[in-house]
All heavy atoms as TSV, in Angstrom:
chain	resi	resn	atom	element	x	y	z
A	1	MET	N	N	100.681	80.387	140.350
A	1	MET	CA	C	101.694	79.857	139.476
A	1	MET	C	C	101.096	78.729	138.584
A	1	MET	O	O	101.341	78.718	137.423
A	1	MET	CB	C	102.872	79.370	140.249
A	1	MET	CG	C	103.969	78.829	139.371
A	1	MET	SD	S	105.478	78.784	140.221
A	1	MET	CE	C	106.038	77.105	139.872
A	2	GLU	N	N	100.391	77.797	139.234
A	2	GLU	CA	C	99.756	76.739	138.505
A	2	GLU	C	C	98.803	77.261	137.487
A	2	GLU	O	O	98.755	76.735	136.329
A	2	GLU	CB	C	99.042	75.749	139.399
A	2	GLU	CG	C	99.919	74.879	140.306
A	2	GLU	CD	C	100.301	75.492	141.640
A	2	GLU	OE1	O	99.842	76.659	141.917
A	2	GLU	OE2	O	100.966	74.910	142.427
A	3	LEU	N	N	98.006	78.236	137.809
A	3	LEU	CA	C	96.979	78.775	136.855
A	3	LEU	C	C	97.676	79.340	135.655
A	3	LEU	O	O	97.310	79.124	134.516
A	3	LEU	CB	C	96.119	79.874	137.572
A	3	LEU	CG	C	95.053	80.408	136.668
A	3	LEU	CD1	C	94.092	79.379	136.111
A	3	LEU	CD2	C	94.297	81.568	137.484
A	4	GLU	N	N	98.723	80.117	135.837
A	4	GLU	CA	C	99.473	80.730	134.695
A	4	GLU	C	C	100.055	79.677	133.775
A	4	GLU	O	O	99.952	79.824	132.555
A	4	GLU	CB	C	100.536	81.696	135.224
A	4	GLU	CG	C	100.017	82.917	135.933
A	4	GLU	CD	C	98.949	83.659	135.107
A	4	GLU	OE1	O	99.107	83.930	133.904
A	4	GLU	OE2	O	97.837	83.921	135.741
A	5	LYS	N	N	100.663	78.615	134.337
A	5	LYS	CA	C	101.262	77.536	133.482
A	5	LYS	C	C	100.133	76.777	132.801
A	5	LYS	O	O	100.246	76.436	131.597
A	5	LYS	CB	C	102.078	76.578	134.381
A	5	LYS	CG	C	103.382	77.143	134.800
A	5	LYS	CD	C	104.142	76.079	135.567
A	5	LYS	CE	C	105.545	76.573	135.992
A	5	LYS	NZ	N	106.290	75.551	136.692
A	6	LEU	N	N	99.049	76.590	133.502
A	6	LEU	CA	C	97.923	75.919	132.866
A	6	LEU	C	C	97.304	76.717	131.745
A	6	LEU	O	O	96.968	76.192	130.708
A	6	LEU	CB	C	96.805	75.537	133.911
A	6	LEU	CG	C	95.557	74.847	133.410
A	6	LEU	CD1	C	95.933	73.546	132.669
A	6	LEU	CD2	C	94.693	74.559	134.632
A	7	LYS	N	N	97.178	78.013	131.966
A	7	LYS	CA	C	96.668	78.866	130.855
A	7	LYS	C	C	97.603	78.774	129.648
A	7	LYS	O	O	97.078	78.739	128.542
A	7	LYS	CB	C	96.616	80.385	131.401
A	7	LYS	CG	C	95.491	80.736	132.198
A	7	LYS	CD	C	95.557	82.274	132.447
A	7	LYS	CE	C	94.373	82.825	133.203
A	7	LYS	NZ	N	94.508	84.260	133.363
A	8	ALA	N	N	98.868	78.798	129.839
A	8	ALA	CA	C	99.773	78.637	128.694
A	8	ALA	C	C	99.583	77.385	127.980
A	8	ALA	O	O	99.586	77.388	126.704
A	8	ALA	CB	C	101.238	78.786	129.153
A	9	LEU	N	N	99.317	76.239	128.735
A	9	LEU	CA	C	99.087	75.017	128.048
A	9	LEU	C	C	97.758	75.092	127.281
A	9	LEU	O	O	97.670	74.520	126.086
A	9	LEU	CB	C	98.923	73.911	129.089
A	9	LEU	CG	C	100.211	73.290	129.608
A	9	LEU	CD1	C	99.914	72.414	130.869
A	9	LEU	CD2	C	100.864	72.466	128.567
A	10	ILE	N	N	96.747	75.628	127.850
A	10	ILE	CA	C	95.481	75.702	127.166
A	10	ILE	C	C	95.532	76.573	125.946
A	10	ILE	O	O	95.019	76.245	124.886
A	10	ILE	CB	C	94.405	76.266	128.138
A	10	ILE	CG1	C	94.138	75.297	129.340
A	10	ILE	CG2	C	93.057	76.623	127.414
A	10	ILE	CD1	C	93.384	75.885	130.491
A	11	VAL	N	N	96.242	77.699	125.977
A	11	VAL	CA	C	96.447	78.510	124.880
A	11	VAL	C	C	97.160	77.803	123.704
A	11	VAL	O	O	96.810	77.888	122.544
A	11	VAL	CB	C	97.153	79.827	125.281
A	11	VAL	CG1	C	97.650	80.594	123.982
A	11	VAL	CG2	C	96.310	80.729	126.078
A	12	ASP	N	N	98.171	77.014	124.078
A	12	ASP	CA	C	98.916	76.231	123.143
A	12	ASP	C	C	98.055	75.177	122.400
A	12	ASP	O	O	98.178	75.016	121.196
A	12	ASP	CB	C	100.113	75.630	123.845
A	12	ASP	CG	C	101.118	74.979	122.879
A	12	ASP	OD1	O	101.445	75.673	121.827
A	12	ASP	OD2	O	101.490	73.810	123.123
A	13	VAL	N	N	97.207	74.503	123.190
A	13	VAL	CA	C	96.458	73.424	122.637
A	13	VAL	C	C	95.174	73.963	121.851
A	13	VAL	O	O	94.862	73.443	120.776
A	13	VAL	CB	C	95.986	72.464	123.699
A	13	VAL	CG1	C	95.009	71.431	123.226
A	13	VAL	CG2	C	97.232	71.677	124.352
A	14	LEU	N	N	94.502	74.945	122.476
A	14	LEU	CA	C	93.220	75.335	121.910
A	14	LEU	C	C	93.296	76.633	121.061
A	14	LEU	O	O	92.303	77.079	120.491
A	14	LEU	CB	C	92.265	75.543	123.025
A	14	LEU	CG	C	91.956	74.281	123.879
A	14	LEU	CD1	C	90.914	74.635	124.988
A	14	LEU	CD2	C	91.383	73.203	122.972
A	15	ASN	N	N	94.425	77.349	121.055
A	15	ASN	CA	C	94.537	78.621	120.308
A	15	ASN	C	C	93.473	79.601	120.734
A	15	ASN	O	O	92.738	80.196	119.956
A	15	ASN	CB	C	94.442	78.428	118.776
A	15	ASN	CG	C	95.775	78.040	118.202
A	15	ASN	OD1	O	96.844	78.441	118.803
A	15	ASN	ND2	N	95.794	77.476	117.062
A	16	VAL	N	N	93.321	79.765	122.096
A	16	VAL	CA	C	92.363	80.691	122.568
A	16	VAL	C	C	93.150	81.850	123.257
A	16	VAL	O	O	94.328	81.785	123.491
A	16	VAL	CB	C	91.394	80.163	123.585
A	16	VAL	CG1	C	90.461	79.118	122.892
A	16	VAL	CG2	C	92.092	79.512	124.728
A	17	ASP	N	N	92.479	82.966	123.539
A	17	ASP	CA	C	93.123	84.143	124.202
A	17	ASP	C	C	93.197	83.851	125.745
A	17	ASP	O	O	92.238	83.454	126.289
A	17	ASP	CB	C	92.270	85.361	123.943
A	17	ASP	CG	C	92.868	86.592	124.482
A	17	ASP	OD1	O	93.937	86.603	125.131
A	17	ASP	OD2	O	92.270	87.692	124.244
A	18	ALA	N	N	94.378	83.978	126.253
A	18	ALA	CA	C	94.568	83.708	127.648
A	18	ALA	C	C	93.692	84.549	128.574
A	18	ALA	O	O	93.329	84.114	129.662
A	18	ALA	CB	C	96.090	83.964	128.042
A	19	ASP	N	N	93.324	85.745	128.074
A	19	ASP	CA	C	92.440	86.596	128.846
A	19	ASP	C	C	91.069	86.025	129.053
A	19	ASP	O	O	90.375	86.444	129.945
A	19	ASP	CB	C	92.373	88.003	128.220
A	19	ASP	CG	C	93.723	88.758	128.330
A	19	ASP	OD1	O	94.592	88.391	129.163
A	19	ASP	OD2	O	93.966	89.628	127.394
A	20	GLU	N	N	90.658	85.093	128.215
A	20	GLU	CA	C	89.388	84.448	128.267
A	20	GLU	C	C	89.300	83.400	129.330
A	20	GLU	O	O	88.254	82.933	129.773
A	20	GLU	CB	C	89.031	83.691	126.975
A	20	GLU	CG	C	88.849	84.583	125.757
A	20	GLU	CD	C	88.550	83.804	124.544
A	20	GLU	OE1	O	88.047	82.628	124.679
A	20	GLU	OE2	O	88.824	84.282	123.413
A	21	ILE	N	N	90.459	82.956	129.893
A	21	ILE	CA	C	90.588	81.841	130.825
A	21	ILE	C	C	90.571	82.291	132.211
A	21	ILE	O	O	91.434	83.043	132.621
A	21	ILE	CB	C	91.835	81.004	130.477
A	21	ILE	CG1	C	91.791	80.546	129.044
A	21	ILE	CG2	C	91.830	79.817	131.396
A	21	ILE	CD1	C	93.117	80.001	128.505
A	22	THR	N	N	89.561	81.838	133.063
A	22	THR	CA	C	89.603	82.071	134.472
A	22	THR	C	C	89.362	80.707	135.116
A	22	THR	O	O	89.195	79.707	134.474
A	22	THR	CB	C	88.346	82.945	134.860
A	22	THR	OG1	O	87.152	82.243	134.665
A	22	THR	CG2	C	88.355	84.215	134.122
A	23	GLU	N	N	89.350	80.669	136.452
A	23	GLU	CA	C	89.146	79.370	137.093
A	23	GLU	C	C	87.740	78.812	136.906
A	23	GLU	O	O	87.544	77.646	136.995
A	23	GLU	CB	C	89.513	79.446	138.634
A	23	GLU	CG	C	91.009	79.655	138.852
A	23	GLU	CD	C	91.451	79.328	140.229
A	23	GLU	OE1	O	90.696	78.576	140.948
A	23	GLU	OE2	O	92.507	79.750	140.645
A	24	ASP	N	N	86.815	79.697	136.549
A	24	ASP	CA	C	85.460	79.214	136.347
A	24	ASP	C	C	85.228	78.761	134.866
A	24	ASP	O	O	84.116	78.287	134.509
A	24	ASP	CB	C	84.447	80.364	136.650
A	24	ASP	CG	C	84.478	80.645	138.131
A	24	ASP	OD1	O	84.677	79.708	138.984
A	24	ASP	OD2	O	84.293	81.827	138.478
A	25	THR	N	N	86.183	78.994	134.058
A	25	THR	CA	C	86.025	78.645	132.549
A	25	THR	C	C	85.980	77.147	132.428
A	25	THR	O	O	86.748	76.352	133.054
A	25	THR	CB	C	87.246	79.163	131.829
A	25	THR	OG1	O	87.372	80.524	132.001
A	25	THR	CG2	C	87.095	78.808	130.298
A	26	THR	N	N	84.980	76.653	131.684
A	26	THR	CA	C	84.860	75.207	131.380
A	26	THR	C	C	85.566	74.921	130.091
A	26	THR	O	O	85.540	75.664	129.123
A	26	THR	CB	C	83.385	74.756	131.280
A	26	THR	OG1	O	82.798	75.469	130.152
A	26	THR	CG2	C	82.610	75.014	132.550
A	27	PHE	N	N	86.173	73.730	130.074
A	27	PHE	CA	C	87.006	73.343	128.859
A	27	PHE	C	C	86.110	73.119	127.641
A	27	PHE	O	O	86.372	73.604	126.556
A	27	PHE	CB	C	87.772	72.052	129.155
A	27	PHE	CG	C	88.861	72.233	130.092
A	27	PHE	CD1	C	88.841	71.856	131.419
A	27	PHE	CD2	C	90.072	72.852	129.722
A	27	PHE	CE1	C	89.902	72.017	132.332
A	27	PHE	CE2	C	91.212	73.059	130.548
A	27	PHE	CZ	C	91.059	72.597	131.878
A	28	ILE	N	N	84.938	72.408	127.879
A	28	ILE	CA	C	84.116	72.047	126.735
A	28	ILE	C	C	83.203	73.228	126.333
A	28	ILE	O	O	83.191	73.638	125.222
A	28	ILE	CB	C	83.353	70.784	127.048
A	28	ILE	CG1	C	84.432	69.646	127.177
A	28	ILE	CG2	C	82.321	70.413	125.955
A	28	ILE	CD1	C	83.875	68.321	127.692
A	29	ASP	N	N	82.394	73.660	127.299
A	29	ASP	CA	C	81.398	74.704	126.943
A	29	ASP	C	C	81.943	76.057	126.605
A	29	ASP	O	O	81.602	76.719	125.650
A	29	ASP	CB	C	80.337	74.836	128.098
A	29	ASP	CG	C	79.551	73.576	128.348
A	29	ASP	OD1	O	79.372	72.809	127.366
A	29	ASP	OD2	O	79.061	73.379	129.466
A	30	ASP	N	N	82.884	76.527	127.456
A	30	ASP	CA	C	83.409	77.864	127.238
A	30	ASP	C	C	84.566	77.927	126.242
A	30	ASP	O	O	84.686	78.912	125.416
A	30	ASP	CB	C	83.995	78.471	128.583
A	30	ASP	CG	C	82.921	78.662	129.559
A	30	ASP	OD1	O	81.734	78.880	129.197
A	30	ASP	OD2	O	83.177	78.661	130.761
A	31	LEU	N	N	85.489	76.924	126.183
A	31	LEU	CA	C	86.626	76.956	125.296
A	31	LEU	C	C	86.431	76.126	124.088
A	31	LEU	O	O	87.290	76.174	123.162
A	31	LEU	CB	C	87.804	76.492	126.108
A	31	LEU	CG	C	88.268	77.378	127.265
A	31	LEU	CD1	C	89.397	76.788	128.033
A	31	LEU	CD2	C	88.551	78.756	126.842
A	32	GLY	N	N	85.397	75.329	123.972
A	32	GLY	CA	C	85.113	74.529	122.785
A	32	GLY	C	C	86.053	73.351	122.666
A	32	GLY	O	O	86.220	72.771	121.522
A	33	ALA	N	N	86.638	72.886	123.702
A	33	ALA	CA	C	87.507	71.710	123.655
A	33	ALA	C	C	86.676	70.445	123.448
A	33	ALA	O	O	85.580	70.266	123.915
A	33	ALA	CB	C	88.314	71.588	124.960
A	34	ASP	N	N	87.311	69.479	122.697
A	34	ASP	CA	C	86.711	68.180	122.648
A	34	ASP	C	C	87.533	67.211	123.539
A	34	ASP	O	O	88.494	67.596	124.151
A	34	ASP	CB	C	86.593	67.679	121.235
A	34	ASP	CG	C	88.042	67.607	120.502
A	34	ASP	OD1	O	89.020	67.385	121.212
A	34	ASP	OD2	O	88.039	67.616	119.279
A	35	SER	N	N	87.149	65.942	123.525
A	35	SER	CA	C	87.837	65.000	124.481
A	35	SER	C	C	89.324	64.833	124.149
A	35	SER	O	O	90.134	64.692	125.065
A	35	SER	CB	C	87.143	63.656	124.475
A	35	SER	OG	O	87.097	63.112	123.151
A	36	LEU	N	N	89.678	64.941	122.893
A	36	LEU	CA	C	91.085	64.847	122.520
A	36	LEU	C	C	91.920	66.073	122.984
A	36	LEU	O	O	93.009	65.959	123.535
A	36	LEU	CB	C	91.229	64.677	121.008
A	36	LEU	CG	C	92.695	64.519	120.509
A	36	LEU	CD1	C	93.354	63.320	121.090
A	36	LEU	CD2	C	92.722	64.441	118.960
A	37	ASP	N	N	91.293	67.237	122.834
A	37	ASP	CA	C	91.911	68.509	123.393
A	37	ASP	C	C	92.108	68.343	124.867
A	37	ASP	O	O	93.207	68.690	125.413
A	37	ASP	CB	C	91.024	69.708	123.114
A	37	ASP	CG	C	90.868	70.038	121.648
A	37	ASP	OD1	O	91.785	69.704	120.876
A	37	ASP	OD2	O	89.751	70.541	121.207
A	38	VAL	N	N	91.127	67.872	125.639
A	38	VAL	CA	C	91.251	67.737	127.091
A	38	VAL	C	C	92.360	66.742	127.409
A	38	VAL	O	O	93.139	67.008	128.318
A	38	VAL	CB	C	89.927	67.385	127.669
A	38	VAL	CG1	C	90.087	67.054	129.182
A	38	VAL	CG2	C	88.843	68.453	127.527
A	39	PHE	N	N	92.413	65.700	126.666
A	39	PHE	CA	C	93.454	64.658	126.830
A	39	PHE	C	C	94.853	65.316	126.658
A	39	PHE	O	O	95.790	65.071	127.435
A	39	PHE	CB	C	93.288	63.470	125.883
A	39	PHE	CG	C	94.376	62.460	125.992
A	39	PHE	CD1	C	94.364	61.540	127.045
A	39	PHE	CD2	C	95.327	62.365	125.032
A	39	PHE	CE1	C	95.330	60.585	127.133
A	39	PHE	CE2	C	96.308	61.369	125.101
A	39	PHE	CZ	C	96.349	60.497	126.173
A	40	GLN	N	N	94.967	66.087	125.621
A	40	GLN	CA	C	96.272	66.793	125.336
A	40	GLN	C	C	96.651	67.733	126.419
A	40	GLN	O	O	97.822	67.832	126.799
A	40	GLN	CB	C	96.191	67.554	124.039
A	40	GLN	CG	C	96.267	66.676	122.768
A	40	GLN	CD	C	96.287	67.543	121.497
A	40	GLN	OE1	O	95.313	68.112	121.250
A	40	GLN	NE2	N	97.390	67.542	120.847
A	41	ILE	N	N	95.662	68.400	127.026
A	41	ILE	CA	C	95.929	69.351	128.067
A	41	ILE	C	C	96.304	68.566	129.328
A	41	ILE	O	O	97.334	68.979	130.001
A	41	ILE	CB	C	94.627	70.220	128.408
A	41	ILE	CG1	C	94.439	71.159	127.158
A	41	ILE	CG2	C	94.777	70.985	129.698
A	41	ILE	CD1	C	93.047	71.856	127.164
A	42	ILE	N	N	95.703	67.497	129.624
A	42	ILE	CA	C	96.026	66.667	130.817
A	42	ILE	C	C	97.455	66.131	130.657
A	42	ILE	O	O	98.226	66.131	131.545
A	42	ILE	CB	C	95.047	65.517	130.987
A	42	ILE	CG1	C	93.603	66.046	131.346
A	42	ILE	CG2	C	95.497	64.562	132.186
A	42	ILE	CD1	C	93.507	66.950	132.497
A	43	MET	N	N	97.793	65.611	129.460
A	43	MET	CA	C	99.162	65.139	129.183
A	43	MET	C	C	100.198	66.244	129.397
A	43	MET	O	O	101.210	66.069	129.974
A	43	MET	CB	C	99.266	64.571	127.801
A	43	MET	CG	C	98.421	63.318	127.536
A	43	MET	SD	S	98.861	61.940	128.507
A	43	MET	CE	C	100.456	61.541	127.801
A	44	GLY	N	N	99.821	67.434	128.906
A	44	GLY	CA	C	100.706	68.594	129.139
A	44	GLY	C	C	100.880	68.978	130.668
A	44	GLY	O	O	101.991	69.289	131.052
A	45	ILE	N	N	99.819	68.817	131.337
A	45	ILE	CA	C	99.852	69.112	132.789
A	45	ILE	C	C	100.777	68.097	133.479
A	45	ILE	O	O	101.685	68.473	134.253
A	45	ILE	CB	C	98.416	69.000	133.442
A	45	ILE	CG1	C	97.562	70.231	133.028
A	45	ILE	CG2	C	98.520	68.870	135.024
A	45	ILE	CD1	C	96.081	70.068	133.397
A	46	GLU	N	N	100.596	66.840	133.092
A	46	GLU	CA	C	101.444	65.809	133.772
A	46	GLU	C	C	102.889	65.990	133.447
A	46	GLU	O	O	103.782	65.811	134.283
A	46	GLU	CB	C	100.902	64.372	133.292
A	46	GLU	CG	C	99.620	64.033	133.932
A	46	GLU	CD	C	99.175	62.691	133.557
A	46	GLU	OE1	O	99.461	62.186	132.438
A	46	GLU	OE2	O	98.313	62.114	134.268
A	47	GLU	N	N	103.238	66.383	132.210
A	47	GLU	CA	C	104.606	66.581	131.758
A	47	GLU	C	C	105.108	67.920	132.431
A	47	GLU	O	O	106.254	67.919	133.002
A	47	GLU	CB	C	104.670	66.735	130.321
A	47	GLU	CG	C	106.065	66.823	129.720
A	47	GLU	CD	C	106.076	66.820	128.196
A	47	GLU	OE1	O	105.362	65.995	127.654
A	47	GLU	OE2	O	106.787	67.708	127.683
A	48	GLU	N	N	104.421	68.977	132.469
A	48	GLU	CA	C	104.905	70.309	132.935
A	48	GLU	C	C	105.129	70.193	134.446
A	48	GLU	O	O	106.065	70.779	134.914
A	48	GLU	CB	C	103.811	71.338	132.649
A	48	GLU	CG	C	104.084	72.671	133.164
A	48	GLU	CD	C	105.218	73.455	132.444
A	48	GLU	OE1	O	105.406	73.230	131.233
A	48	GLU	OE2	O	105.850	74.145	133.158
A	49	PHE	N	N	104.173	69.621	135.195
A	49	PHE	CA	C	104.292	69.588	136.633
A	49	PHE	C	C	104.874	68.310	137.236
A	49	PHE	O	O	105.041	68.166	138.372
A	49	PHE	CB	C	102.915	69.844	137.261
A	49	PHE	CG	C	102.360	71.154	136.915
A	49	PHE	CD1	C	101.440	71.387	135.898
A	49	PHE	CD2	C	102.669	72.245	137.697
A	49	PHE	CE1	C	100.918	72.594	135.586
A	49	PHE	CE2	C	102.189	73.474	137.427
A	49	PHE	CZ	C	101.300	73.685	136.374
A	50	LYS	N	N	105.267	67.367	136.275
A	50	LYS	CA	C	105.947	66.117	136.749
A	50	LYS	C	C	105.030	65.348	137.758
A	50	LYS	O	O	105.487	64.955	138.838
A	50	LYS	CB	C	107.281	66.378	137.371
A	50	LYS	CG	C	108.158	67.325	136.588
A	50	LYS	CD	C	108.943	66.537	135.483
A	50	LYS	CE	C	109.988	67.406	134.837
A	50	LYS	NZ	N	109.513	68.282	133.784
A	51	ILE	N	N	103.781	65.226	137.408
A	51	ILE	CA	C	102.771	64.569	138.233
A	51	ILE	C	C	101.987	63.508	137.439
A	51	ILE	O	O	102.058	63.556	136.186
A	51	ILE	CB	C	101.692	65.534	138.878
A	51	ILE	CG1	C	100.979	66.308	137.781
A	51	ILE	CG2	C	102.499	66.466	139.820
A	51	ILE	CD1	C	99.919	67.208	138.294
A	52	GLN	N	N	101.256	62.662	138.148
A	52	GLN	CA	C	100.400	61.696	137.479
A	52	GLN	C	C	98.983	61.938	137.998
A	52	GLN	O	O	98.795	62.103	139.254
A	52	GLN	CB	C	100.769	60.243	137.909
A	52	GLN	CG	C	101.831	59.638	137.029
A	52	GLN	CD	C	101.465	59.522	135.550
A	52	GLN	OE1	O	102.015	60.193	134.756
A	52	GLN	NE2	N	100.514	58.670	135.199
A	53	ILE	N	N	98.012	62.071	137.130
A	53	ILE	CA	C	96.597	62.308	137.595
A	53	ILE	C	C	95.875	61.093	137.330
A	53	ILE	O	O	95.805	60.653	136.104
A	53	ILE	CB	C	95.983	63.551	136.896
A	53	ILE	CG1	C	96.814	64.785	137.184
A	53	ILE	CG2	C	94.534	63.682	137.312
A	53	ILE	CD1	C	96.364	66.008	136.394
A	54	PRO	N	N	95.310	60.454	138.306
A	54	PRO	CA	C	94.551	59.165	138.047
A	54	PRO	C	C	93.342	59.407	137.102
A	54	PRO	O	O	92.694	60.480	137.109
A	54	PRO	CB	C	94.014	58.849	139.476
A	54	PRO	CG	C	94.878	59.605	140.374
A	54	PRO	CD	C	95.261	60.762	139.645
A	55	GLN	N	N	93.100	58.370	136.247
A	55	GLN	CA	C	92.084	58.519	135.166
A	55	GLN	C	C	90.696	58.864	135.756
A	55	GLN	O	O	89.956	59.684	135.164
A	55	GLN	CB	C	91.947	57.196	134.437
A	55	GLN	CG	C	91.060	57.288	133.228
A	55	GLN	CD	C	91.423	58.325	132.197
A	55	GLN	OE1	O	92.632	58.521	131.880
A	55	GLN	NE2	N	90.492	58.984	131.594
A	56	GLU	N	N	90.396	58.288	136.919
A	56	GLU	CA	C	89.048	58.668	137.520
A	56	GLU	C	C	88.934	60.037	137.898
A	56	GLU	O	O	87.820	60.590	137.844
A	56	GLU	CB	C	88.689	57.699	138.650
A	56	GLU	CG	C	89.556	57.835	139.858
A	56	GLU	CD	C	90.811	56.970	139.863
A	56	GLU	OE1	O	91.100	56.296	138.854
A	56	GLU	OE2	O	91.611	56.969	140.886
A	57	LYS	N	N	90.043	60.753	138.187
A	57	LYS	CA	C	89.936	62.160	138.492
A	57	LYS	C	C	89.946	62.973	137.273
A	57	LYS	O	O	89.256	64.035	137.220
A	57	LYS	CB	C	91.093	62.504	139.399
A	57	LYS	CG	C	90.999	61.933	140.870
A	57	LYS	CD	C	92.058	62.499	141.740
A	57	LYS	CE	C	91.858	61.898	143.191
A	57	LYS	NZ	N	92.723	62.498	144.116
A	58	VAL	N	N	90.643	62.567	136.232
A	58	VAL	CA	C	90.683	63.236	134.957
A	58	VAL	C	C	89.263	63.330	134.396
A	58	VAL	O	O	88.894	64.439	133.911
A	58	VAL	CB	C	91.644	62.524	133.946
A	58	VAL	CG1	C	91.398	63.056	132.563
A	58	VAL	CG2	C	93.029	62.596	134.343
A	59	GLU	N	N	88.443	62.330	134.498
A	59	GLU	CA	C	87.108	62.268	133.999
A	59	GLU	C	C	86.183	63.238	134.636
A	59	GLU	O	O	85.170	63.638	134.080
A	59	GLU	CB	C	86.563	60.835	134.072
A	59	GLU	CG	C	87.297	59.854	133.209
A	59	GLU	CD	C	86.979	58.372	133.489
A	59	GLU	OE1	O	86.117	58.165	134.344
A	59	GLU	OE2	O	87.574	57.540	132.785
A	60	LYS	N	N	86.551	63.747	135.824
A	60	LYS	CA	C	85.678	64.625	136.602
A	60	LYS	C	C	86.058	66.085	136.385
A	60	LYS	O	O	85.374	66.951	136.897
A	60	LYS	CB	C	85.740	64.322	138.067
A	60	LYS	CG	C	85.148	62.941	138.332
A	60	LYS	CD	C	85.295	62.579	139.866
A	60	LYS	CE	C	84.709	61.154	140.072
A	60	LYS	NZ	N	84.934	60.734	141.401
A	61	ILE	N	N	87.145	66.415	135.664
A	61	ILE	CA	C	87.612	67.727	135.422
A	61	ILE	C	C	86.700	68.404	134.369
A	61	ILE	O	O	86.576	67.905	133.236
A	61	ILE	CB	C	89.032	67.827	134.955
A	61	ILE	CG1	C	89.933	67.255	135.993
A	61	ILE	CG2	C	89.432	69.223	134.613
A	61	ILE	CD1	C	91.403	67.145	135.564
A	62	SER	N	N	86.087	69.495	134.766
A	62	SER	CA	C	85.300	70.271	133.714
A	62	SER	C	C	85.681	71.711	133.687
A	62	SER	O	O	85.541	72.352	132.625
A	62	SER	CB	C	83.795	70.133	133.998
A	62	SER	OG	O	83.473	70.731	135.230
A	63	THR	N	N	86.295	72.259	134.772
A	63	THR	CA	C	86.693	73.651	134.760
A	63	THR	C	C	88.194	73.760	134.933
A	63	THR	O	O	88.844	72.839	135.394
A	63	THR	CB	C	85.971	74.446	135.846
A	63	THR	OG1	O	86.478	74.016	137.125
A	63	THR	CG2	C	84.490	74.377	135.782
A	64	VAL	N	N	88.667	74.943	134.616
A	64	VAL	CA	C	90.095	75.239	134.842
A	64	VAL	C	C	90.490	75.166	136.245
A	64	VAL	O	O	91.498	74.627	136.668
A	64	VAL	CB	C	90.438	76.613	134.177
A	64	VAL	CG1	C	91.899	76.996	134.502
A	64	VAL	CG2	C	90.216	76.579	132.668
A	65	GLY	N	N	89.574	75.680	137.114
A	65	GLY	CA	C	89.825	75.707	138.553
A	65	GLY	C	C	89.946	74.264	139.105
A	65	GLY	O	O	90.768	74.030	140.011
A	66	GLU	N	N	89.060	73.345	138.617
A	66	GLU	CA	C	89.184	71.956	139.015
A	66	GLU	C	C	90.507	71.371	138.677
A	66	GLU	O	O	91.078	70.585	139.439
A	66	GLU	CB	C	87.994	71.086	138.448
A	66	GLU	CG	C	86.688	71.467	139.099
A	66	GLU	CD	C	85.556	70.838	138.318
A	66	GLU	OE1	O	85.814	70.211	137.225
A	66	GLU	OE2	O	84.443	70.998	138.708
A	67	ALA	N	N	91.038	71.693	137.491
A	67	ALA	CA	C	92.325	71.219	137.026
A	67	ALA	C	C	93.442	71.795	137.949
A	67	ALA	O	O	94.351	71.023	138.326
A	67	ALA	CB	C	92.600	71.618	135.589
A	68	VAL	N	N	93.347	73.074	138.279
A	68	VAL	CA	C	94.347	73.666	139.162
A	68	VAL	C	C	94.323	72.944	140.530
A	68	VAL	O	O	95.375	72.635	141.099
A	68	VAL	CB	C	94.128	75.134	139.388
A	68	VAL	CG1	C	94.921	75.761	140.492
A	68	VAL	CG2	C	94.362	75.862	138.083
A	69	ALA	N	N	93.147	72.656	141.079
A	69	ALA	CA	C	93.019	71.972	142.359
A	69	ALA	C	C	93.639	70.612	142.315
A	69	ALA	O	O	94.387	70.165	143.233
A	69	ALA	CB	C	91.542	71.809	142.768
A	70	LEU	N	N	93.391	69.861	141.164
A	70	LEU	CA	C	94.073	68.569	140.948
A	70	LEU	C	C	95.628	68.636	140.929
A	70	LEU	O	O	96.313	67.804	141.421
A	70	LEU	CB	C	93.577	67.885	139.765
A	70	LEU	CG	C	92.314	67.021	139.918
A	70	LEU	CD1	C	91.892	66.402	138.679
A	70	LEU	CD2	C	92.578	65.941	140.925
A	71	ILE	N	N	96.075	69.706	140.269
A	71	ILE	CA	C	97.530	69.890	140.176
A	71	ILE	C	C	98.138	70.088	141.614
A	71	ILE	O	O	99.071	69.454	141.992
A	71	ILE	CB	C	97.907	71.039	139.299
A	71	ILE	CG1	C	97.524	70.777	137.826
A	71	ILE	CG2	C	99.370	71.485	139.374
A	71	ILE	CD1	C	97.541	72.023	136.909
A	72	LYS	N	N	97.490	70.966	142.350
A	72	LYS	CA	C	97.961	71.214	143.701
A	72	LYS	C	C	97.873	69.977	144.599
A	72	LYS	O	O	98.856	69.679	145.315
A	72	LYS	CB	C	97.130	72.321	144.342
A	72	LYS	CG	C	97.383	73.649	143.728
A	72	LYS	CD	C	96.625	74.810	144.351
A	72	LYS	CE	C	96.870	76.114	143.746
A	72	LYS	NZ	N	96.095	77.275	144.236
A	73	GLU	N	N	96.768	69.206	144.393
A	73	GLU	CA	C	96.642	67.962	145.201
A	73	GLU	C	C	97.755	66.981	144.814
A	73	GLU	O	O	98.354	66.342	145.713
A	73	GLU	CB	C	95.273	67.372	144.955
A	73	GLU	CG	C	94.954	66.121	145.607
A	73	GLU	CD	C	93.641	65.558	145.197
A	73	GLU	OE1	O	92.664	66.346	145.090
A	73	GLU	OE2	O	93.507	64.274	144.984
A	74	ALA	N	N	98.017	66.831	143.560
A	74	ALA	CA	C	98.974	65.817	143.082
A	74	ALA	C	C	100.437	66.320	143.506
A	74	ALA	O	O	101.208	65.371	143.815
A	74	ALA	CB	C	98.903	65.685	141.625
A	75	LYS	N	N	100.667	67.554	143.500
A	75	LYS	CA	C	101.977	68.000	143.983
A	75	LYS	C	C	102.249	67.834	145.401
A	75	LYS	O	O	103.352	67.652	145.840
A	75	LYS	CB	C	102.171	69.499	143.592
A	75	LYS	CG	C	102.347	69.750	142.054
A	75	LYS	CD	C	102.321	71.234	141.712
A	75	LYS	CE	C	103.487	71.992	142.347
A	75	LYS	NZ	N	103.552	73.378	141.921
A	76	ASN	N	N	101.153	67.762	146.194
A	76	ASN	CA	C	101.356	67.516	147.644
A	76	ASN	C	C	101.410	66.107	148.070
A	76	ASN	O	O	101.653	65.783	149.200
A	76	ASN	CB	C	100.144	68.281	148.381
A	76	ASN	CG	C	100.289	69.727	148.321
A	76	ASN	OD1	O	101.423	70.268	148.293
A	76	ASN	ND2	N	99.172	70.443	148.335
A	77	ASP	N	N	101.116	65.225	147.103
A	77	ASP	CA	C	101.157	63.769	147.458
A	77	ASP	C	C	102.576	63.254	147.512
A	77	ASP	O	O	103.436	63.661	146.914
A	77	ASP	CB	C	100.390	62.929	146.382
A	77	ASP	CG	C	98.833	63.031	146.596
A	77	ASP	OD1	O	98.437	63.591	147.712
A	77	ASP	OD2	O	98.094	62.608	145.693
């Protein structure tokens, strides 16, 4: 469920095909996101899932799978 919602956010921000996105997909190298795009995606995640992701963890996110793991971790706190 988290992955599907995250894919929708990524498609909305980056205008990419949802079929291109897997848990191994990197935001910058594979999807061509810049730091502002990643920021927009993180803001969307926080709004969509009603969570807060600490800045030090945000800086370590490079793949979609890492973002999903952070969402799950934040939801369990």
